[in-house]
C-alpha positions as CSV (number, residue, x, y, z in Angstrom):
1,M,5.5,-39.3,31.8
2,E,2.6,-36.8,31.6
3,I,3.2,-33.2,30.4
4,R,1.0,-30.7,32.2
5,P,-0.5,-27.9,30.1
6,S,1.6,-25.3,31.9
7,E,4.8,-27.2,30.8
8,R,3.9,-27.4,27.1
9,K,5.8,-25.0,25.0
10,L,5.4,-24.3,21.3
11,A,8.1,-23.0,19.2
12,F,7.6,-21.4,15.8
13,T,10.4,-20.4,13.6
14,W,9.8,-18.1,10.7
15,A,12.5,-17.7,8.1
16,I,11.9,-14.4,6.4
17,R,14.6,-13.1,4.2
18,L,14.7,-9.3,4.1
19,V,16.5,-7.2,1.5
20,N,17.7,-3.7,1.9
21,V,16.1,-0.9,0.0
22,T,17.4,2.7,-0.1
23,L,14.9,5.5,-0.3
24,A,15.3,9.2,-1.2
25,V,13.1,11.5,0.9
26,P,12.7,15.3,0.7
27,E,14.9,17.3,3.2
28,E,11.8,18.5,5.1
29,L,10.7,14.9,5.7
30,H,14.2,14.0,6.7
31,R,14.3,16.8,9.3
32,I,11.0,15.5,10.8
33,M,12.3,12.0,10.9
34,K,15.5,13.1,12.6
35,R,13.5,14.9,15.3
36,H,11.8,11.5,16.1
37,P,14.5,8.9,16.5
38,E,12.1,6.9,18.7
39,I,10.1,5.9,15.6
40,K,11.3,2.8,13.6
41,W,11.1,4.5,10.2
42,S,12.0,1.3,8.4
43,K,8.9,-0.3,10.0
44,V,6.7,2.6,9.0
45,A,8.0,2.4,5.4
46,R,7.6,-1.4,5.3
47,Q,4.0,-1.2,6.6
48,A,3.1,1.5,4.0
49,M,4.6,-0.5,1.2
50,W,2.7,-3.6,2.3
51,E,-0.5,-1.7,2.3
52,Y,0.1,-0.4,-1.2
53,A,1.2,-3.8,-2.4
54,R,-2.0,-5.4,-1.0
55,K,-4.1,-2.8,-3.0
56,L,-2.1,-3.6,-6.1
57,E,-2.8,-7.3,-5.6
58,L,-6.5,-6.6,-5.3
59,L,-6.4,-4.5,-8.5
60,D,-4.5,-7.3,-10.3
61,R,-7.2,-9.8,-9.2
62,V,-10.0,-7.6,-10.4
63,A,-8.3,-6.8,-13.6
64,S,-7.6,-10.4,-14.4
65,K,-11.3,-11.1,-14.3
66,S,-12.2,-8.1,-16.4
67,K,-13.5,-8.6,-19.9
68,L,-12.7,-5.0,-20.9
69,S,-9.7,-4.4,-23.1
70,E,-7.2,-1.8,-22.2
71,R,-8.6,0.5,-24.9
72,D,-12.1,0.1,-23.4
73,A,-10.8,1.0,-20.0
74,L,-9.0,4.0,-21.3
75,K,-12.2,5.2,-23.0
76,I,-14.2,4.8,-19.8
77,G,-11.4,6.7,-17.9
78,E,-11.5,9.6,-20.3
79,A,-15.3,9.7,-20.1
80,V,-15.1,9.8,-16.3
81,K,-12.5,12.6,-16.4
82,R,-14.7,14.7,-18.8
83,G,-17.7,14.2,-16.5
84,M,-15.7,15.2,-13.4
85,A,-14.3,18.3,-15.2
86,E,-17.8,19.3,-16.3
87,R,-19.2,18.9,-12.8
88,Y,-16.3,20.9,-11.4
89,V,-16.8,23.8,-13.9
90,K,-20.5,23.8,-13.1
91,A,-19.9,23.9,-9.4
92,E,-17.4,26.8,-9.8
93,G,-20.0,28.8,-11.8
94,A,-22.8,28.2,-9.4
């Protein structure tokens, strides 16, 4: 018996376990959300969390390959902050 391409069916089953998370949001945000019940807010939150988590994963990969110590990184961070502050002060005075 031959199966024609139009008769072939593929079935994929994904078993994804979801857990519930409760979020606290400011009242103003809650009012906006209530005015838009057509939006699937849990989906919006899930997408935002995935985006943030992917950035964290990238940072973890970069940090795992770094030869800087935490102390070195803090020193560099302080130097960058000082430089930015000086640039801001100069720009304000100009």
